[in-house]
C-alpha positions as CSV (number, residue, x, y, z in Angstrom):
1,M,-35.8,14.2,-127.9
2,I,-32.8,15.3,-126.0
3,L,-35.0,18.4,-125.3
4,L,-38.0,16.8,-124.4
5,T,-35.9,14.3,-122.0
6,I,-35.0,17.2,-120.0
7,I,-37.7,20.0,-119.6
8,L,-39.1,16.4,-118.4
9,Q,-37.1,15.6,-116.3
10,A,-36.9,19.5,-115.0
11,A,-40.7,19.2,-114.3
12,W,-40.2,16.1,-112.3
13,A,-37.8,17.4,-110.3
14,A,-40.0,20.6,-109.3
15,T,-42.6,18.1,-108.3
16,V,-40.1,16.5,-106.2
17,S,-39.2,19.4,-104.6
18,K,-42.3,20.7,-103.5
19,L,-43.2,17.4,-102.0
20,G,-40.1,17.5,-100.2
21,A,-41.1,21.0,-99.3
22,A,-44.1,20.3,-97.7
23,F,-42.9,16.6,-96.0
24,A,-40.3,18.8,-94.3
25,A,-42.6,21.3,-93.0
26,S,-45.4,18.9,-91.3
27,I,-42.0,17.1,-89.9
28,C,-41.0,20.5,-88.1
29,L,-44.9,21.2,-87.2
30,L,-44.7,17.9,-85.7
31,G,-41.6,18.6,-83.6
32,A,-42.3,21.6,-82.6
33,S,-45.5,20.1,-81.2
34,F,-44.1,18.0,-79.2
35,G,-41.9,19.6,-78.3
36,I,-43.8,22.6,-76.6
37,S,-46.7,19.8,-75.3
38,K,-43.5,18.2,-73.6
39,I,-42.5,21.5,-72.1
40,G,-46.1,22.1,-71.1
41,V,-46.3,18.8,-69.2
42,T,-42.5,19.0,-67.6
43,A,-43.9,22.6,-66.7
44,L,-47.3,21.7,-64.8
45,E,-45.1,18.6,-63.5
46,A,-43.0,21.2,-62.1
47,I,-45.4,23.6,-60.5
48,A,-48.1,20.5,-58.8
49,R,-44.7,20.0,-57.0
50,Q,-43.7,23.2,-55.9
51,P,-46.5,25.4,-55.7
52,E,-44.5,28.8,-54.4
53,A,-42.1,28.4,-57.7
54,A,-44.7,29.0,-60.0
55,G,-44.3,32.1,-61.6
56,D,-40.4,31.2,-61.8
57,V,-41.9,28.0,-63.8
58,R,-44.4,29.9,-66.2
59,S,-42.0,32.2,-66.9
60,N,-39.5,30.0,-68.5
61,L,-41.8,28.0,-69.8
62,I,-43.7,31.1,-72.3
63,V,-39.0,31.8,-72.8
64,A,-38.8,27.9,-74.4
65,A,-42.5,27.5,-76.4
66,A,-41.3,31.5,-77.6
67,L,-38.3,29.9,-78.9
68,I,-39.3,26.4,-80.7
69,E,-41.2,29.0,-81.9
70,G,-39.1,31.1,-83.4
71,V,-37.6,28.2,-84.9
72,A,-39.9,26.7,-86.2
73,F,-41.5,29.6,-88.2
74,F,-38.1,30.6,-88.8
75,A,-37.9,26.4,-90.9
76,I,-41.3,26.4,-92.5
77,V,-40.3,30.2,-93.7
78,V,-37.5,28.0,-95.2
79,C,-39.8,25.1,-96.5
80,L,-41.9,27.9,-98.1
81,L,-38.6,29.5,-100.3
82,V,-38.0,26.1,-101.7
83,L,-41.3,25.2,-102.7
84,F,-42.3,28.8,-104.6
85,M,-38.8,29.1,-105.6
């Protein structure tokens, strides 16, 4: 009876960890998409105010978006490791 209880608790913990990993991955993607969209909006406003600085703004936009995407990718990999380990 005790062994069955331990097995059921382990199965429940595995289910909860998979649910938590999926929830964390979705929050990560939402945060990254919000951050990249906020950078895009700000860059477009900056280009509209100073069109002569469009090249500098665009290059900074690409670097910032790449950094956010890298962090989001790292977080999703960690969530997948939790999910499958």
